[in-house]
N, C-alpha and C positions, 0 to 999 in steps of 0.2 A: 209762272207757268207750271202746272202739275206735271210730274214725271213718274213714269213707270220704269222701274229698274228690274232687269232680268238677270238672274244669277247664271252666268255662262261658264262656270267652272268645269262642267262636264265636257266641254269642247276641248279642254286641255288635259283630260285624263289619259293615262297610258293606253287604255282600251275604252274609247268613248261609247262603243256599243250602240244599241237602239236608243238609249236616252240621249246620247250625243247627237244622233240624227234628229231626234225630236227637237232638241234645243236649237240646232242649226236651222231647221225649217221654220219653227214657230217664231223665233226672234225677229227675223225680217218681216214675217207676216203680221206680227204685232205692230211693227213700225208702219207698215202700209195701211193698217186699219185703225190707226190711232184716232180717237175722237178729237174734234176741234179743240185746239188749245193744249193738248197733251203732247209730251215728247217721250221717246223711248231710248233708254240707254242700257248698257250691259256692264257688269262688274265681274272681276275675277280676283282670286287671291294673288299674292306676290310670287311670281315665278322668276327664274333666272332670265328668261326671255319670253316676252309676250308680244304677239303681233299687234300692230296698231289698229288692225281691222280684222278681228276674228270672224266676223260675219258680215257679208256684204249688206249694205243698206242701213247699217246701224253704226253710229259713231262710237268709238271706244275700242276696247273696253276700258273702263276706269279700273285702275289697279288698287286694291285694298292694301293697307300697310302691314299685313301679316301673311306669312306663307300658308299654303293649303293645310298642312297638318295642324298648325296652330288654330286656324279658323274652324276646322272640323272639331277640334277639342273645345274651343270656346262655346260653340253653339251646342255641342253635345252636353256640356256642363250646364247649359241654360243661361249663359251670359247674354243679356238682351241687347247685343250690339246690332244696331240697324245699319244696313249698308247704304242708306241714303234714299232719297226719293219719297214721293207721297204714297206710292204703292210698290210692292215687290212681288214678282212672280218667280217662284222656285220651280224649275223644270224637273227637279228630283227632290227627294226628302231632305237634301242638304239645304237647310233653311234656318233663318233666325228663329229663336224660341217662340216669339210672339210679336205682333205688330204693336208699336206705340199707339197711344191714343190719337185718333184721327187718321191713322194710316191703315192700309189694307195689305194682307198677305195671302196670296193663293199658292198652294203647294200641290204639285202633280204627284200622285201616287200611281205608279205604272202597273203594279201587280201585288199579289199577296203571297208571293213565293216564300218570303221569310217564315210564314206560318204554315203554308200548305206543303211546301217541299224544302224544308230547311237543309236536308241532306245534299241538296244541289248547290249550296252556297258554303262559304267558309263560316266557321263558328263566329268569327269576329263580324263578318258581314251580316249574319243573322241578327246578332245582338244590336248592332248599330241601326239597321233598318227597322227593326221592331220598335226600338225606343224612339227614333226620330218620327216614324209614321204615327205611333200612338200619341206623341205629343202634338203633332200637327193636327191630329183628329180632334184634339181638345182646344187648341189655342190659335190655330190659323183662322183667317176670316172665312175661307172656303177651301175645301179639298176638290181638286180636279182629278177625275179618273177617266181612262180612255174607253171603257166599256161598262155596260150595265152589269156584266159578270163580275168585274172587279168591285163595283159598288155593292153588289149583293154579298160578296164574300167579306168585304170589309165590315159590313153591318153585323156580321156574325162573329168575326174574329177580334174586332177592336171596339172600344167604347167611343163611338163617334158622336160628338156633340155639336159639330159645326155643319153648315150646309155642304152637301156633296153634289157636284155637277158632273154629269157624264159628257165629256167633250172628246169625241173621236179624233184621232189624228187625221191629217190630210195625206195626200199622196202626190208625189211628183214623179213623172216618168223620167228615169235616169237617161241622160243625154250624152252623146259623144261616141267616140270610137277609139279603141286601143288595140295594140298588137298583143294577142294572147295565144299561147300554144294550147289550143283546146281540141278535144276529140270531135269527131263528126256527129256523134250521138251521145248525149249525156243527161243524167239527172243532176240538177243543180240544187244546192242548199246554201242559204245565205244567213249569216249570223255568227256571233261569237262562238268559238269552239269551246264549250264547257258542258258539264254533266247534264244540265236540264234541257239541253238542245236535242238529246236523243240520237247523237251521232252513232253510237254503237248499234242501235236498232236500224238506222238507215243503212249502215254498212252491211248488216246481215240481209236486209231486204234487197239491196242492189245486187249483192252476190247471188241471191236466190233467183232474181230476174234473169241475170246473164245477158250477154250481148249488148251491154250498155255501160258506159263509164260513169264515174261519180266525180263531180266538181264541187269543191267547197270554197266559198268566198267568205272570209271573215278572219279576224284575228284570234289567236289562241287566248283563251281566258284562263281562269284558274282550273285546277284539276289535273293538269299534266296530260291531257289527252293527245295522243299521237295518232292521227287518223290513218297515216300510211302504214304504220306498224299494225294498227288494229285491223285494217283491211287485209294486210298480208296474212294475218293469222286466220282470216275467214276465207282465204283463197281469192280475194279480189285484188287484182294487180293494177287495174286501170283507174287510178285515183289521182286527181289533180288538186292540190291545195294552193289556192291563190293568195292566201293571207289577206291583209287589209287591202281593200280595193278602192280606187278612185271612182267617181261617178261614171267616167268614161269606161273604165274596166267593168264596172257592174253592168252598164248598158250593153256592152259587148257580150258579157257572159249570159245575160238574159236573152239577148237576141238569138243566141245559138242553142239555147236550152230546149230540150224536148218536153221537160216538165220540171216544175219546182216542187221539191219535197220539203215539208215542214213537219219533222217528226218530234216536235217539242213535247216535253212532259208537262210544262207549265208556261203560260204566257199571260200578259195583261192586255196585249193588243195583237201584235204580229204584222208589223209594217211590211216585211218582205212579201207577205201574201198579196197585199194591194199593189206593191211595186211590180210584181210578176203579172198580176191581172191587168194592170194598166199598160203593161208592155206586150200583152198578147200571149202570155205563157200560161198553159193550164197548170192548176195547182192541186196537189194531194196533201192534205194536212190531217193532223190528229184531232181527236174529239175534245181537246181543251176548250172549255166553254167560251173563252174570249175569241179563239180562232173561229169557232163555229159562228159566233155572233158577227165577226168582221167579214167572213167569207159569204155569209148570207145565202148559203146554198149554191154558190158558184164554184165550189171545189169538191173534190172527192174526199169524204171523211172516213178516217180509219181509227180504231181504238189506240190509245196511247200504249207504248211499250210492246206492241204486237208486230213483230217483224214479218210474220206470215201475212197478216192483213195489209201491212204497208206494201209488201211485194205485190199482192193482188191489186191494190189500188194503182200502183205504178203500171202494172200490166194492162189495166183497164184503159189507161191513157195511151201508153206506148203502142198497144196492139190495135187501136181503133182510131184511125184518122177522123172519123165522123164524131166520135165521142170527144176527142181532143178539140175539134173545131167548135163543138157545142160549148165546151168549157171556156174556150177563148172568148166566145161571144158573151156568155153569161158573166165572165170575169171583167171584161171591159165595161159592161153596163154597171156592174157593182162598184168598180173603182171610181166611176164618175160621181158617185154619191159622197165622196170624201174629199174635202179641200182644206188647205191650210188657212185660207181666208175664213172659212166657217169656224175653224178651231180657234183662230185668233179672236174673232168677234165674240165667241162664247167666253173666252178668258176676260176680255174687256168688260163684258156684261157682268161678270162676277165682281169686278172691282167697282164699276159704276153704281151697281145696286147697293154696295156697302158704303159708298162715300156720299 
């Protein structure tokens, strides 16, 4: 019986981020949409402790006999160690160097940040991502990208010799309820707190708007950004940093938000945009091409890095119930166009076409 193996290592990363969310959503969707006769499993490197069921609906994960750092090194050096199965999907560029004869390998490349905004990553991260993506662009069976914007940028930045399929992410409305100490009126931002997310610009914008709090949901990433200290230096004192949130906490934060702000300098997709739209929250986002593509005109667009423009966009929503209601309607309609089933079926199509 043929088997698709999904590399689930990102689920165990210290800061899973958006790629962890992608892995967690896509993996069970692949199991639900498996073609007749196929099975789906997951694998991870050897950790001190690994849950027997990292993702609901998928047996496993199978634990490989090497620790994460060793596996990263082996694959980066080009050791052609195959993790098993007839096909492998790598939800990040962390992937085998090439598929063996008769096997298929799809690799998801989420963005082109290592080339377009290297200053927003560590030097080591830039080097690793550039080398792994460039190799996948030559040796994988197919590259999966979440937006046409990423596909177009890759075509310019990398020598891509394998097929590229644009496969948008799906969206799931966060469910549940949690007890959170939230203000009555706030701007919400969701994502890892790191340089490319534009947190400094958002703090300046919210401070300029006045009479509204700022709530940040997401783990600290690299860069040592302290949002509370940053806000205090700008005269903004009503700041709430939730850290890593559960689905129930995210659902609660979204339900109470007046607007979601996405001030990113670079993105490959922007899942929080769709999660907010699906939850009935108006969105203000920057003009990053991928965000514009995903939002599809259902959000307020502002220039990247422009705190004055971002403040104006937030005021447009906060100051007009009619405008906010219009954005909620447009956003719900837009979010319905994105499903994890469709994403999974497109990944399957890439494998079946090659086998």
